[in-house]
N, C-alpha and C positions, 0 to 999 in steps of 0.2 A: 503494499500498499503505498503510494507514494505520499512525502509530507507537505501540504498546499498550505502550512504555514510560512509568513515575513519573517526574515528577520533583519537584522540591521546593516546587514553586509547585502540586501537583496535589493540596493539602491535605486535601482532602475526602475524593477515594479514597484515599490512603494511610490515615488514617482507619475507611475501611470497611474498606481492607484487614487492618489489623493486629484491629481489633475479631475480622474471622473467622479471621484466623490465629493469633492471640495471645486466646482468649475466658477463659484465667485469669489473666490480667498483668491486674490490676488499673493504668490508665493516671493514676491519682489518685498513686500512690504508685511511680511510672513520673521516674527522675530524667533530664532535657534531653541529657546524656552518654549514657544506657540506648536514653532515644524513638531516637537520630541512629542508635545501633549497630540500632538493631531495624527502622528506615527504610529505611537503607542493604542492607541483608538483604534486606527482600523480592524474591518474583522479581519481574524485568523492571522495578525498581529502576535509573535512570540519572542522575548529574548531566551538566546541561545546563554549559557553562561562562558565564561573566556571571549565574546564579543559585546561589552562595553560601544557608547556611543561617542562621539565624539566628533567635534566641531569639524572636521572632513567630511566623516561621514554625513551630518546634515548638509555641506554644501552642496556635497554631491546628490546626496536625495533631493534637494531644493534646485538644483540645475537638471535632472531629470522633469522635475517637477515642471518647469518653465517648459521646457522642450516637449514635453508632451501635450501641456497646455495651446499650445502656439499650435503644434501640429493637430492636435482636434480641430479648431479653430480655421484652421487652411482646409478641413473635410469639409465646413458649413457653406 
């Protein structure tokens, strides 16, 4: 049975999910504290021991969120 949960290192998938679930939230105006809260509230998100979050991971999530948001706007 595959593990369908999201973890901190799934930055691309997390960014896509944030764009899908929070289409009206501007990732450029979302601070890291709020971003962390949004990620941990995603369905299926689970923190793994030994994989703590840091600023670099949050920056990557934010980057993928921006890319996914822009891509979805291009399809409209």
